[in-house]
C-alpha positions as a printed Julia matrix, in Angstrom:
200×3 Matrix{Float64}:
 -23.58  77.82  15.47
 -26.69  78.05  17.83
 -29.08  77.45  14.74
 -27.7   74.35  13.12
 -29.32  71.21  13.48
 -26.49  69.59  14.76
 -26.08  72.18  17.75
 -26.46  70.9   21.23
 -29.28  73.25  21.99
 -31.08  75.02  18.88
 -31.17  78.83  19.43
 -34.46  79.03  17.22
 -37.93  79.22  18.85
 -39.78  76.17  19.2
 -42.53  75.67  16.69
 -43.92  71.99  16.78
 -45.63  70.52  13.71
 -47.23  66.85  13.63
 -47.71  65.17  10.13
 -48.13  61.47   8.89
 -45.61  59.64   6.38
 -45.36  56.45   5.02
 -41.93  54.48   5.51
 -41.35  51.02   4.57
 -45.11  50.44   4.0
 -46.29  51.52   7.34
 -47.76  54.82   8.56
 -45.91  56.87  10.94
 -47.09  60.13  12.95
 -43.65  62.4   13.49
 -43.61  65.68  15.62
 -41.04  67.96  14.42
 -39.61  71.34  15.49
 -37.59  74.21  14.48
 -33.96  73.5   14.77
 -34.12  70.05  13.61
 -32.78  68.45  10.22
 -35.56  67.99   7.64
 -38.58  69.3    9.82
 -41.31  69.27   7.01
 -41.1   65.7    5.86
 -38.68  62.83   6.02
 -35.62  63.81   3.66
 -35.17  62.02   0.37
 -31.76  60.77   1.66
 -33.17  59.28   4.67
 -36.0   57.58   2.59
 -33.55  56.14   0.15
 -31.45  54.76   3.0
 -34.42  53.14   4.81
 -35.69  51.67   1.51
 -32.22  50.27   0.7
 -31.43  48.86   4.12
 -31.09  45.07   4.06
 -30.52  43.5    7.85
 -27.05  41.99   8.17
 -26.89  38.43   8.7
 -25.54  38.62  12.17
 -27.51  39.07  15.36
 -27.55  42.17  17.41
 -28.71  45.63  17.91
 -28.56  48.64  15.61
 -27.62  52.19  16.09
 -28.8   55.3   14.23
 -26.01  58.11  14.64
 -27.54  61.47  14.3
 -31.18  60.07  14.63
 -32.84  63.6   14.55
 -36.46  63.31  15.44
 -36.22  59.61  14.68
 -37.44  58.29  11.1
 -34.44  56.0   10.56
 -34.13  54.26  13.61
 -37.95  54.11  14.34
 -38.9   52.64  10.82
 -36.08  50.07  11.3
 -37.15  49.3   14.95
 -40.73  48.73  13.54
 -39.69  46.43  10.54
 -37.68  44.19  13.22
 -39.24  44.03  16.73
 -36.69  41.19  17.55
 -33.8   43.97  17.69
 -33.11  46.88  19.66
 -32.45  50.43  17.65
 -30.19  52.59  19.48
 -30.73  56.14  18.47
 -28.24  59.04  19.39
 -28.07  62.9   18.53
 -26.18  65.83  20.05
 -29.21  67.88  19.53
 -31.38  68.16  22.73
 -34.61  69.11  20.85
 -34.14  66.09  18.36
 -33.73  63.76  21.24
 -37.03  65.08  23.03
 -38.76  64.56  19.58
 -37.56  61.17  18.94
 -38.55  60.07  22.26
 -42.07  61.45  21.6
 -42.26  60.13  18.19
 -41.4   56.38  19.58
 -44.3   56.78  21.89
 -46.86  58.27  19.51
 -45.88  55.23  16.99
 -45.82  52.77  20.01
 -42.28  51.58  19.28
 -40.58  50.19  22.21
 -37.5   48.45  20.95
 -35.45  51.6   21.08
 -33.05  53.55  23.22
 -32.89  56.93  22.85
 -30.17  59.27  24.34
 -28.08  62.47  23.58
 -24.57  61.69  22.59
 -22.06  63.84  20.82
 -21.28  61.01  18.26
 -20.31  57.6   20.19
 -19.3   59.46  23.33
 -21.98  58.08  25.75
 -22.27  54.85  23.56
 -20.93  51.71  25.77
 -21.83  48.85  23.52
 -19.33  47.81  21.14
 -21.06  44.89  19.37
 -23.49  46.27  16.86
 -24.82  44.42  14.0
 -25.45  47.76  11.97
 -24.5   51.14  12.35
 -26.58  53.38  10.13
 -26.23  57.25   9.65
 -27.5   60.02   7.36
 -24.42  61.96   8.66
 -24.43  65.63   9.4
 -22.49  66.93   6.41
 -22.44  70.59   7.45
 -20.59  69.79  10.63
 -17.69  69.12   8.32
 -15.71  66.09   6.85
 -13.7   65.48  10.05
 -17.05  64.75  11.97
 -18.31  62.73   9.2
 -15.0   60.55   9.1
 -15.03  60.28  12.79
 -18.4   58.81  12.64
 -16.85  55.98  10.2
 -14.07  55.5   12.46
 -16.08  55.09  15.38
 -18.52  52.79  13.57
 -15.69  50.37  12.88
 -14.86  49.98  16.26
 -18.37  49.61  17.54
 -19.38  46.97  15.14
 -19.17  43.39  15.66
 -17.38  41.01  13.25
 -19.95  40.81  10.3
 -21.75  43.99  11.44
 -22.24  46.5    8.6
 -22.09  50.33   8.16
 -24.84  51.8    6.12
 -24.35  55.42   5.09
 -26.31  57.93   2.92
 -24.48  60.76   1.28
 -24.77  62.91  -1.82
 -22.09  62.94  -4.32
 -21.66  66.65  -4.51
 -21.37  66.44  -0.69
 -18.39  64.31  -0.62
 -19.51  60.73  -1.59
 -16.23  60.0   -3.13
 -14.18  60.81  -0.22
 -16.45  58.96   2.08
 -15.89  55.86   0.01
 -12.49  56.39   0.37
 -12.29  56.52   3.94
 -14.52  53.69   4.47
 -12.68  51.51   2.22
  -9.36  52.53   4.21
 -11.1   51.41   7.48
 -13.01  48.53   6.29
 -10.85  47.03   3.53
 -14.05  47.34   1.13
 -17.23  49.41   0.5
 -20.07  48.85  -2.16
 -22.77  51.41  -3.34
 -26.08  49.61  -2.45
 -27.99  52.0   -4.12
 -27.86  55.22  -6.17
 -30.88  57.57  -6.43
 -30.95  61.16  -7.75
 -27.31  62.05  -6.42
 -27.64  60.2   -3.2
 -25.19  57.18  -2.65
 -26.19  54.41  -0.17
 -22.65  53.05   0.93
 -22.35  49.71   2.7
 -19.31  47.94   4.43
 -19.11  44.93   6.34
 -16.55  44.5    9.31
 -14.41  41.3    8.77
């Protein structure tokens, strides 16, 4: 359990790397480490999610659930300086890196903190919940994110999820539809589904 990216304290030896990556037409400098998800480059699913995301019509903050070292939350925060993006993860090493990456990229409209899912999140009126969920943590955890998202979104707020078909996209769609009353596939690329649902 200790060596999974969804562990609280990764047991693998720290070995930081810094590299540059382009997201949403802007250059980012990311420092990553062993024991965090996709440490060599921004993973394909996150990139499809970032590229597909359309800001919701309602005002308010975003939250990136399971933010890792920060590519989704930081790229959206940079693209929309008028909003604050909260970024949460259970992995202490990931949170440390996300804070460092916010500084390195001079992104200030973020709030980054350690939280098991939404446990430490007090706000309940987000305009968007965005997640590349920790599939390996199991279906119960992933579906809990969807349930919590529905509670934490304001009316008109949106849930955006990236998930592979082989990793449970159909059951994720069923769960989201059960909670939100509807779900759409906003994009589909190489087996990755970008799911979007609006809270009515």
